[in-house]
All heavy atoms as TSV, in Angstrom:
chain	resi	resn	atom	element	x	y	z
A	1	LEU	N	N	-80.564	-13.806	16.170
A	1	LEU	CA	C	-79.707	-14.956	15.984
A	1	LEU	C	C	-78.929	-15.255	17.272
A	1	LEU	O	O	-78.860	-16.389	17.703
A	1	LEU	CB	C	-78.761	-14.718	14.810
A	1	LEU	CG	C	-77.804	-15.875	14.497
A	1	LEU	CD1	C	-78.597	-17.099	14.091
A	1	LEU	CD2	C	-76.848	-15.477	13.417
A	2	LEU	N	N	-78.357	-14.229	17.877
A	2	LEU	CA	C	-77.620	-14.468	19.115
A	2	LEU	C	C	-78.539	-14.931	20.235
A	2	LEU	O	O	-78.174	-15.771	21.035
A	2	LEU	CB	C	-76.884	-13.194	19.539
A	2	LEU	CG	C	-75.716	-12.783	18.649
A	2	LEU	CD1	C	-75.148	-11.463	19.116
A	2	LEU	CD2	C	-74.651	-13.847	18.623
A	3	GLU	N	N	-79.732	-14.385	20.247
A	3	GLU	CA	C	-80.664	-14.766	21.301
A	3	GLU	C	C	-81.069	-16.232	21.166
A	3	GLU	O	O	-81.177	-16.948	22.159
A	3	GLU	CB	C	-81.902	-13.881	21.241
A	3	GLU	CG	C	-82.851	-14.114	22.384
A	3	GLU	CD	C	-84.006	-13.135	22.362
A	3	GLU	OE1	O	-83.830	-12.002	21.909
A	3	GLU	OE2	O	-85.092	-13.540	22.790
A	4	SER	N	N	-81.262	-16.718	19.947
A	4	SER	CA	C	-81.646	-18.115	19.775
A	4	SER	C	C	-80.507	-19.039	20.196
A	4	SER	O	O	-80.744	-20.109	20.728
A	4	SER	CB	C	-82.049	-18.391	18.329
A	4	SER	OG	O	-80.942	-18.202	17.469
A	5	GLY	N	N	-79.257	-18.652	19.983
A	5	GLY	CA	C	-78.127	-19.444	20.460
A	5	GLY	C	C	-78.058	-19.478	21.967
A	5	GLY	O	O	-77.734	-20.487	22.571
A	6	TYR	N	N	-78.403	-18.354	22.579
A	6	TYR	CA	C	-78.415	-18.279	24.035
A	6	TYR	C	C	-79.478	-19.216	24.595
A	6	TYR	O	O	-79.233	-19.942	25.550
A	6	TYR	CB	C	-78.680	-16.836	24.460
A	6	TYR	CG	C	-78.714	-16.607	25.941
A	6	TYR	CD1	C	-77.551	-16.724	26.698
A	6	TYR	CD2	C	-79.889	-16.275	26.593
A	6	TYR	CE1	C	-77.570	-16.513	28.062
A	6	TYR	CE2	C	-79.918	-16.055	27.939
A	6	TYR	CZ	C	-78.753	-16.172	28.671
A	6	TYR	OH	O	-78.776	-15.955	30.016
A	7	VAL	N	N	-80.640	-19.255	23.968
A	7	VAL	CA	C	-81.718	-20.130	24.411
A	7	VAL	C	C	-81.341	-21.585	24.163
A	7	VAL	O	O	-81.590	-22.454	24.992
A	7	VAL	CB	C	-83.046	-19.772	23.702
A	7	VAL	CG1	C	-84.109	-20.811	23.990
A	7	VAL	CG2	C	-83.516	-18.399	24.121
A	8	ALA	N	N	-80.705	-21.865	23.030
A	8	ALA	CA	C	-80.318	-23.238	22.706
A	8	ALA	C	C	-79.319	-23.792	23.710
A	8	ALA	O	O	-79.289	-24.985	23.981
A	8	ALA	CB	C	-79.739	-23.297	21.296
A	9	MET	N	N	-78.475	-22.940	24.279
A	9	MET	CA	C	-77.496	-23.393	25.264
A	9	MET	C	C	-78.094	-23.489	26.662
A	9	MET	O	O	-77.409	-23.830	27.605
A	9	MET	CB	C	-76.294	-22.448	25.291
A	9	MET	CG	C	-75.445	-22.531	24.057
A	9	MET	SD	S	-73.910	-21.629	24.184
A	9	MET	CE	C	-74.457	-19.976	24.454
A	10	GLY	N	N	-79.366	-23.177	26.814
A	10	GLY	CA	C	-80.021	-23.326	28.104
A	10	GLY	C	C	-79.988	-22.075	28.947
A	10	GLY	O	O	-80.424	-22.083	30.079
A	11	GLY	N	N	-79.490	-20.993	28.425
A	11	GLY	CA	C	-79.410	-19.780	29.217
A	11	GLY	C	C	-80.680	-18.969	29.231
A	11	GLY	O	O	-80.848	-18.100	30.062
A	12	GLY	N	N	-81.586	-19.233	28.307
A	12	GLY	CA	C	-82.777	-18.414	28.200
A	12	GLY	C	C	-84.036	-19.084	28.694
A	12	GLY	O	O	-85.125	-18.690	28.322
A	13	MET	N	N	-83.937	-20.091	29.527
A	13	MET	CA	C	-85.129	-20.769	30.020
A	13	MET	C	C	-85.885	-19.846	30.961
A	13	MET	O	O	-85.294	-19.144	31.761
A	13	MET	CB	C	-84.743	-22.054	30.747
A	13	MET	CG	C	-84.112	-23.072	29.860
A	13	MET	SD	S	-83.743	-24.540	30.813
A	13	MET	CE	C	-82.653	-25.351	29.695
A	14	MET	N	N	-87.187	-19.890	30.856
A	14	MET	CA	C	-87.978	-18.916	31.588
A	14	MET	C	C	-88.656	-19.487	32.827
A	14	MET	O	O	-89.185	-18.740	33.614
A	14	MET	CB	C	-89.048	-18.313	30.661
A	14	MET	CG	C	-88.449	-17.534	29.499
A	14	MET	SD	S	-87.324	-16.237	30.008
A	14	MET	CE	C	-88.461	-15.056	30.671
A	15	ASP	N	N	-88.685	-20.796	33.006
A	15	ASP	CA	C	-89.368	-21.286	34.204
A	15	ASP	C	C	-88.492	-21.068	35.437
A	15	ASP	O	O	-87.287	-20.928	35.356
A	15	ASP	CB	C	-89.820	-22.734	34.063
A	15	ASP	CG	C	-88.697	-23.758	34.135
A	15	ASP	OD1	O	-87.594	-23.395	34.526
A	15	ASP	OD2	O	-88.961	-24.925	33.819
A	16	GLY	N	N	-89.111	-21.013	36.591
A	16	GLY	CA	C	-88.405	-20.666	37.817
A	16	GLY	C	C	-87.348	-21.674	38.221
A	16	GLY	O	O	-86.306	-21.320	38.755
A	17	LYS	N	N	-87.609	-22.962	37.979
A	17	LYS	CA	C	-86.653	-23.997	38.369
A	17	LYS	C	C	-85.351	-23.853	37.585
A	17	LYS	O	O	-84.268	-23.947	38.149
A	17	LYS	CB	C	-87.261	-25.370	38.147
A	17	LYS	CG	C	-86.407	-26.498	38.618
A	17	LYS	CD	C	-87.120	-27.829	38.453
A	17	LYS	CE	C	-86.246	-28.958	38.944
A	17	LYS	NZ	N	-86.877	-30.252	38.729
A	18	ALA	N	N	-85.462	-23.628	36.282
A	18	ALA	CA	C	-84.265	-23.477	35.460
A	18	ALA	C	C	-83.504	-22.214	35.843
A	18	ALA	O	O	-82.279	-22.210	35.888
A	18	ALA	CB	C	-84.633	-23.451	33.984
A	19	ALA	N	N	-84.232	-21.147	36.139
A	19	ALA	CA	C	-83.576	-19.901	36.516
A	19	ALA	C	C	-82.830	-20.055	37.835
A	19	ALA	O	O	-81.706	-19.578	37.980
A	19	ALA	CB	C	-84.598	-18.781	36.607
A	20	SER	N	N	-83.427	-20.752	38.793
A	20	SER	CA	C	-82.742	-20.936	40.066
A	20	SER	C	C	-81.558	-21.881	39.912
A	20	SER	O	O	-80.541	-21.725	40.576
A	20	SER	CB	C	-83.707	-21.454	41.138
A	20	SER	OG	O	-84.165	-22.749	40.802
A	21	HIS	N	N	-81.675	-22.867	39.009
A	21	HIS	CA	C	-80.566	-23.778	38.730
A	21	HIS	C	C	-79.403	-23.011	38.111
A	21	HIS	O	O	-78.249	-23.209	38.489
A	21	HIS	CB	C	-81.041	-24.895	37.795
A	21	HIS	CG	C	-79.990	-25.900	37.470
A	21	HIS	ND1	N	-79.504	-26.791	38.404
A	21	HIS	CD2	C	-79.321	-26.147	36.321
A	21	HIS	CE1	C	-78.585	-27.544	37.837
A	21	HIS	NE2	N	-78.457	-27.177	36.573
A	22	ASP	N	N	-79.698	-22.129	37.173
A	22	ASP	CA	C	-78.660	-21.310	36.558
A	22	ASP	C	C	-77.994	-20.402	37.589
A	22	ASP	O	O	-76.781	-20.233	37.578
A	22	ASP	CB	C	-79.232	-20.462	35.422
A	22	ASP	CG	C	-79.601	-21.281	34.198
A	22	ASP	OD1	O	-79.140	-22.427	34.089
A	22	ASP	OD2	O	-80.357	-20.762	33.359
A	23	ALA	N	N	-78.788	-19.838	38.488
A	23	ALA	CA	C	-78.242	-18.962	39.518
A	23	ALA	C	C	-77.342	-19.749	40.471
A	23	ALA	O	O	-76.289	-19.262	40.881
A	23	ALA	CB	C	-79.372	-18.292	40.291
A	24	PHE	N	N	-77.749	-20.977	40.808
A	24	PHE	CA	C	-76.931	-21.799	41.689
A	24	PHE	C	C	-75.593	-22.140	41.040
A	24	PHE	O	O	-74.550	-22.048	41.674
A	24	PHE	CB	C	-77.678	-23.081	42.067
A	24	PHE	CG	C	-76.842	-24.035	42.863
A	24	PHE	CD1	C	-76.568	-23.789	44.186
A	24	PHE	CD2	C	-76.306	-25.167	42.267
A	24	PHE	CE1	C	-75.786	-24.657	44.929
A	24	PHE	CE2	C	-75.519	-26.036	42.987
A	24	PHE	CZ	C	-75.261	-25.783	44.324
A	25	LEU	N	N	-75.634	-22.548	39.770
A	25	LEU	CA	C	-74.388	-22.877	39.069
A	25	LEU	C	C	-73.481	-21.662	38.949
A	25	LEU	O	O	-72.265	-21.766	39.096
A	25	LEU	CB	C	-74.697	-23.449	37.684
A	25	LEU	CG	C	-75.258	-24.856	37.678
A	25	LEU	CD1	C	-75.571	-25.294	36.257
A	25	LEU	CD2	C	-74.315	-25.826	38.334
A	26	PHE	N	N	-74.069	-20.506	38.686
A	26	PHE	CA	C	-73.295	-19.272	38.606
A	26	PHE	C	C	-72.599	-18.992	39.934
A	26	PHE	O	O	-71.397	-18.725	39.984
A	26	PHE	CB	C	-74.223	-18.106	38.236
A	26	PHE	CG	C	-73.524	-16.792	38.152
A	26	PHE	CD1	C	-72.808	-16.453	37.016
A	26	PHE	CD2	C	-73.588	-15.894	39.195
A	26	PHE	CE1	C	-72.161	-15.240	36.937
A	26	PHE	CE2	C	-72.950	-14.673	39.124
A	26	PHE	CZ	C	-72.230	-14.339	37.982
A	27	ALA	N	N	-73.355	-19.108	41.036
A	27	ALA	CA	C	-72.784	-18.842	42.353
A	27	ALA	C	C	-71.727	-19.879	42.716
A	27	ALA	O	O	-70.686	-19.537	43.291
A	27	ALA	CB	C	-73.890	-18.820	43.407
A	28	LEU	N	N	-71.969	-21.151	42.372
A	28	LEU	CA	C	-71.010	-22.200	42.666
A	28	LEU	C	C	-69.703	-21.976	41.912
A	28	LEU	O	O	-68.616	-22.094	42.490
A	28	LEU	CB	C	-71.600	-23.560	42.308
A	28	LEU	CG	C	-70.722	-24.765	42.591
A	28	LEU	CD1	C	-70.515	-24.922	44.088
A	28	LEU	CD2	C	-71.348	-26.022	42.016
A	29	MET	N	N	-69.801	-21.635	40.646
A	29	MET	CA	C	-68.587	-21.399	39.856
A	29	MET	C	C	-67.813	-20.198	40.378
A	29	MET	O	O	-66.582	-20.227	40.446
A	29	MET	CB	C	-68.955	-21.200	38.384
A	29	MET	CG	C	-69.426	-22.481	37.730
A	29	MET	SD	S	-69.985	-22.274	36.049
A	29	MET	CE	C	-68.536	-21.632	35.264
A	30	ARG	N	N	-68.508	-19.167	40.780
A	30	ARG	CA	C	-67.825	-17.983	41.323
A	30	ARG	C	C	-67.187	-18.306	42.666
A	30	ARG	O	O	-66.091	-17.853	42.972
A	30	ARG	CB	C	-68.787	-16.805	41.464
A	30	ARG	CG	C	-69.324	-16.268	40.159
A	30	ARG	CD	C	-68.208	-15.943	39.176
A	30	ARG	NE	N	-68.703	-15.392	37.948
A	30	ARG	CZ	C	-68.869	-16.064	36.806
A	30	ARG	NH1	N	-68.607	-17.349	36.767
A	30	ARG	NH2	N	-69.304	-15.480	35.736
A	31	GLY	N	N	-67.852	-19.109	43.477
A	31	GLY	CA	C	-67.291	-19.495	44.767
A	31	GLY	C	C	-66.024	-20.325	44.614
A	31	GLY	O	O	-65.041	-20.114	45.334
A	32	VAL	N	N	-66.028	-21.259	43.678
A	32	VAL	CA	C	-64.836	-22.068	43.433
A	32	VAL	C	C	-63.708	-21.198	42.888
A	32	VAL	O	O	-62.548	-21.357	43.264
A	32	VAL	CB	C	-65.155	-23.236	42.477
A	32	VAL	CG1	C	-63.893	-23.939	42.017
A	32	VAL	CG2	C	-66.088	-24.215	43.161
A	33	ALA	N	N	-64.052	-20.245	42.030
A	33	ALA	CA	C	-63.031	-19.336	41.499
A	33	ALA	C	C	-62.383	-18.524	42.618
A	33	ALA	O	O	-61.164	-18.333	42.628
A	33	ALA	CB	C	-63.642	-18.403	40.454
A	34	VAL	N	N	-63.176	-18.073	43.568
A	34	VAL	CA	C	-62.628	-17.321	44.702
A	34	VAL	C	C	-61.694	-18.203	45.522
A	34	VAL	O	O	-60.616	-17.774	45.938
A	34	VAL	CB	C	-63.767	-16.747	45.573
A	34	VAL	CG1	C	-63.247	-16.234	46.899
A	34	VAL	CG2	C	-64.489	-15.645	44.824
A	35	LEU	N	N	-62.091	-19.473	45.751
A	35	LEU	CA	C	-61.220	-20.379	46.493
A	35	LEU	C	C	-59.907	-20.632	45.766
A	35	LEU	O	O	-58.843	-20.666	46.381
A	35	LEU	CB	C	-61.923	-21.713	46.734
A	35	LEU	CG	C	-62.942	-21.759	47.851
A	35	LEU	CD1	C	-63.605	-23.127	47.881
A	35	LEU	CD2	C	-62.297	-21.458	49.185
A	36	VAL	N	N	-59.969	-20.820	44.470
A	36	VAL	CA	C	-58.757	-21.100	43.696
A	36	VAL	C	C	-57.817	-19.907	43.728
A	36	VAL	O	O	-56.602	-20.062	43.887
A	36	VAL	CB	C	-59.120	-21.473	42.244
A	36	VAL	CG1	C	-57.897	-21.505	41.358
A	36	VAL	CG2	C	-59.816	-22.820	42.223
A	37	VAL	N	N	-58.358	-18.708	43.614
A	37	VAL	CA	C	-57.519	-17.513	43.608
A	37	VAL	C	C	-56.987	-17.213	45.001
A	37	VAL	O	O	-55.808	-16.915	45.178
A	37	VAL	CB	C	-58.304	-16.304	43.055
A	37	VAL	CG1	C	-57.549	-15.022	43.251
A	37	VAL	CG2	C	-58.613	-16.525	41.577
A	38	SER	N	N	-57.848	-17.325	46.020
A	38	SER	CA	C	-57.433	-16.914	47.356
A	38	SER	C	C	-56.533	-17.934	48.034
A	38	SER	O	O	-55.591	-17.570	48.719
A	38	SER	CB	C	-58.655	-16.634	48.222
A	38	SER	OG	O	-59.381	-17.825	48.422
A	39	CYS	N	N	-56.810	-19.217	47.871
A	39	CYS	CA	C	-56.007	-20.223	48.538
A	39	CYS	C	C	-56.038	-21.523	47.747
A	39	CYS	O	O	-56.861	-22.403	48.024
A	39	CYS	CB	C	-56.518	-20.459	49.951
A	39	CYS	SG	S	-55.472	-21.600	50.856
A	40	PRO	N	N	-55.172	-21.666	46.768
A	40	PRO	CA	C	-55.175	-22.888	45.973
A	40	PRO	C	C	-54.839	-24.128	46.801
A	40	PRO	O	O	-55.208	-25.239	46.435
A	40	PRO	CB	C	-54.134	-22.636	44.896
A	40	PRO	CG	C	-53.350	-21.471	45.340
A	40	PRO	CD	C	-54.176	-20.721	46.317
A	41	CYS	N	N	-54.171	-23.942	47.924
A	41	CYS	CA	C	-53.835	-25.092	48.775
A	41	CYS	C	C	-55.083	-25.742	49.350
A	41	CYS	O	O	-55.087	-26.943	49.598
A	41	CYS	CB	C	-52.938	-24.654	49.920
A	41	CYS	SG	S	-51.353	-24.040	49.378
A	42	SER	N	N	-56.142	-24.963	49.562
A	42	SER	CA	C	-57.365	-25.537	50.129
A	42	SER	C	C	-57.948	-26.588	49.204
A	42	SER	O	O	-58.405	-27.638	49.655
A	42	SER	CB	C	-58.392	-24.442	50.407
A	42	SER	OG	O	-58.813	-23.849	49.196
A	43	LEU	N	N	-57.939	-26.341	47.908
A	43	LEU	CA	C	-58.452	-27.341	46.971
A	43	LEU	C	C	-57.482	-28.497	46.838
A	43	LEU	O	O	-57.897	-29.638	46.638
A	43	LEU	CB	C	-58.719	-26.709	45.615
A	43	LEU	CG	C	-59.888	-25.733	45.591
A	43	LEU	CD1	C	-60.014	-25.108	44.214
A	43	LEU	CD2	C	-61.170	-26.419	45.968
A	44	GLY	N	N	-56.197	-28.225	46.951
A	44	GLY	CA	C	-55.208	-29.301	46.860
A	44	GLY	C	C	-55.299	-30.262	48.026
A	44	GLY	O	O	-54.964	-31.435	47.904
A	45	LEU	N	N	-55.772	-29.792	49.175
A	45	LEU	CA	C	-55.946	-30.660	50.337
A	45	LEU	C	C	-57.345	-31.266	50.397
A	45	LEU	O	O	-57.506	-32.406	50.801
A	45	LEU	CB	C	-55.679	-29.875	51.621
A	45	LEU	CG	C	-54.241	-29.390	51.813
A	45	LEU	CD1	C	-54.168	-28.476	53.020
A	45	LEU	CD2	C	-53.301	-30.552	51.949
A	46	ALA	N	N	-58.339	-30.508	49.972
A	46	ALA	CA	C	-59.717	-30.973	50.095
A	46	ALA	C	C	-60.056	-32.052	49.078
A	46	ALA	O	O	-60.812	-32.972	49.384
A	46	ALA	CB	C	-60.677	-29.799	49.941
A	47	THR	N	N	-59.517	-31.964	47.879
A	47	THR	CA	C	-59.866	-32.928	46.834
A	47	THR	C	C	-59.436	-34.347	47.189
A	47	THR	O	O	-60.260	-35.270	47.139
A	47	THR	CB	C	-59.301	-32.479	45.484
A	47	THR	OG1	O	-59.813	-31.180	45.178
A	47	THR	CG2	C	-59.674	-33.434	44.380
A	48	PRO	N	N	-58.170	-34.593	47.564
A	48	PRO	CA	C	-57.805	-35.957	47.934
A	48	PRO	C	C	-58.558	-36.462	49.167
A	48	PRO	O	O	-58.900	-37.646	49.256
A	48	PRO	CB	C	-56.308	-35.877	48.226
A	48	PRO	CG	C	-55.844	-34.645	47.586
A	48	PRO	CD	C	-57.003	-33.723	47.537
A	49	THR	N	N	-58.842	-35.580	50.096
A	49	THR	CA	C	-59.591	-35.970	51.284
A	49	THR	C	C	-61.002	-36.410	50.905
A	49	THR	O	O	-61.496	-37.437	51.393
A	49	THR	CB	C	-59.656	-34.811	52.294
A	49	THR	OG1	O	-58.315	-34.413	52.606
A	49	THR	CG2	C	-60.385	-35.205	53.552
A	50	ALA	N	N	-61.648	-35.653	50.031
A	50	ALA	CA	C	-63.001	-36.011	49.591
A	50	ALA	C	C	-62.999	-37.333	48.838
A	50	ALA	O	O	-63.918	-38.145	48.992
A	50	ALA	CB	C	-63.570	-34.898	48.718
A	51	ILE	N	N	-61.976	-37.565	48.036
A	51	ILE	CA	C	-61.889	-38.831	47.293
A	51	ILE	C	C	-61.711	-39.996	48.260
A	51	ILE	O	O	-62.337	-41.053	48.112
A	51	ILE	CB	C	-60.763	-38.773	46.256
A	51	ILE	CG1	C	-61.138	-37.802	45.143
A	51	ILE	CG2	C	-60.466	-40.152	45.680
A	51	ILE	CD1	C	-60.018	-37.504	44.175
A	52	MET	N	N	-60.855	-39.827	49.272
A	52	MET	CA	C	-60.648	-40.900	50.250
A	52	MET	C	C	-61.925	-41.193	51.035
A	52	MET	O	O	-62.260	-42.353	51.264
A	52	MET	CB	C	-59.522	-40.530	51.214
A	52	MET	CG	C	-58.154	-40.593	50.599
A	52	MET	SD	S	-56.790	-40.427	51.751
A	52	MET	CE	C	-57.330	-39.248	52.926
A	53	VAL	N	N	-62.640	-40.151	51.444
A	53	VAL	CA	C	-63.880	-40.342	52.198
A	53	VAL	C	C	-64.920	-41.029	51.324
A	53	VAL	O	O	-65.589	-41.972	51.763
A	53	VAL	CB	C	-64.401	-38.992	52.738
A	53	VAL	CG1	C	-65.806	-39.121	53.278
A	53	VAL	CG2	C	-63.464	-38.458	53.801
A	54	ALA	N	N	-65.058	-40.583	50.085
A	54	ALA	CA	C	-66.045	-41.192	49.190
A	54	ALA	C	C	-65.710	-42.651	48.908
A	54	ALA	O	O	-66.603	-43.503	48.852
A	54	ALA	CB	C	-66.107	-40.411	47.879
A	55	THR	N	N	-64.423	-42.962	48.768
A	55	THR	CA	C	-64.020	-44.354	48.550
A	55	THR	C	C	-64.330	-45.203	49.774
A	55	THR	O	O	-64.822	-46.333	49.657
A	55	THR	CB	C	-62.518	-44.420	48.226
A	55	THR	OG1	O	-62.266	-43.606	47.087
A	55	THR	CG2	C	-62.068	-45.831	47.937
A	56	GLY	N	N	-64.073	-44.674	50.951
A	56	GLY	CA	C	-64.375	-45.404	52.180
A	56	GLY	C	C	-65.858	-45.646	52.369
A	56	GLY	O	O	-66.276	-46.738	52.750
A	57	VAL	N	N	-66.666	-44.643	52.081
A	57	VAL	CA	C	-68.121	-44.795	52.217
A	57	VAL	C	C	-68.626	-45.807	51.184
A	57	VAL	O	O	-69.467	-46.657	51.492
A	57	VAL	CB	C	-68.834	-43.429	52.061
A	57	VAL	CG1	C	-70.328	-43.605	51.944
A	57	VAL	CG2	C	-68.499	-42.541	53.237
A	58	GLY	N	N	-68.116	-45.717	49.957
A	58	GLY	CA	C	-68.521	-46.677	48.929
A	58	GLY	C	C	-68.154	-48.096	49.298
A	58	GLY	O	O	-68.929	-49.033	49.079
A	59	ALA	N	N	-66.972	-48.271	49.883
A	59	ALA	CA	C	-66.555	-49.609	50.300
A	59	ALA	C	C	-67.412	-50.109	51.471
A	59	ALA	O	O	-67.775	-51.280	51.524
A	59	ALA	CB	C	-65.087	-49.592	50.695
A	60	ALA	N	N	-67.743	-49.219	52.396
A	60	ALA	CA	C	-68.555	-49.624	53.544
A	60	ALA	C	C	-69.974	-50.014	53.125
A	60	ALA	O	O	-70.584	-50.891	53.733
A	60	ALA	CB	C	-68.624	-48.484	54.558
A	61	LEU	N	N	-70.473	-49.383	52.079
A	61	LEU	CA	C	-71.822	-49.700	51.615
A	61	LEU	C	C	-71.852	-50.848	50.625
A	61	LEU	O	O	-72.914	-51.246	50.147
A	61	LEU	CB	C	-72.456	-48.453	50.967
A	61	LEU	CG	C	-72.727	-47.278	51.901
A	61	LEU	CD1	C	-73.232	-46.086	51.124
A	61	LEU	CD2	C	-73.709	-47.693	52.978
A	62	GLY	N	N	-70.683	-51.392	50.301
A	62	GLY	CA	C	-70.624	-52.533	49.401
A	62	GLY	C	C	-70.662	-52.168	47.934
A	62	GLY	O	O	-70.852	-53.031	47.086
A	63	ILE	N	N	-70.517	-50.891	47.628
A	63	ILE	CA	C	-70.511	-50.466	46.224
A	63	ILE	C	C	-69.191	-50.833	45.586
A	63	ILE	O	O	-69.120	-51.249	44.434
A	63	ILE	CB	C	-70.793	-48.955	46.116
A	63	ILE	CG1	C	-72.179	-48.656	46.653
A	63	ILE	CG2	C	-70.643	-48.473	44.691
A	63	ILE	CD1	C	-72.496	-47.197	46.798
A	64	LEU	N	N	-68.119	-50.669	46.342
A	64	LEU	CA	C	-66.777	-51.023	45.852
A	64	LEU	C	C	-66.379	-52.349	46.473
A	64	LEU	O	O	-66.542	-52.571	47.658
A	64	LEU	CB	C	-65.772	-49.944	46.253
A	64	LEU	CG	C	-66.079	-48.535	45.757
A	64	LEU	CD1	C	-65.110	-47.549	46.351
A	64	LEU	CD2	C	-66.056	-48.475	44.249
A	65	TYR	N	N	-65.823	-53.219	45.700
A	65	TYR	CA	C	-65.417	-54.527	46.225
A	65	TYR	C	C	-63.931	-54.562	46.451
A	65	TYR	O	O	-63.119	-54.159	45.787
A	65	TYR	CB	C	-65.807	-55.648	45.279
A	65	TYR	CG	C	-67.304	-55.782	45.193
A	65	TYR	CD1	C	-67.969	-55.458	44.026
A	65	TYR	CD2	C	-68.041	-56.218	46.274
A	65	TYR	CE1	C	-69.336	-55.571	43.942
A	65	TYR	CE2	C	-69.407	-56.342	46.201
A	65	TYR	CZ	C	-70.052	-56.014	45.020
A	65	TYR	OH	O	-71.409	-56.133	44.947
């Protein structure tokens, strides 16, 4: 029963692409957790900067009016 729930949530996929995708998400989440614990200021500065850059690029490409 527990195993079928694990498969239903996408954790038990057996093909290589899904396994590598799961590994990437696992590593990404752990990396963000390390950043939040070690230096929360880095995310506080990087997030607004990324939003400003993305808004500028979107405006330059005509996506935002």
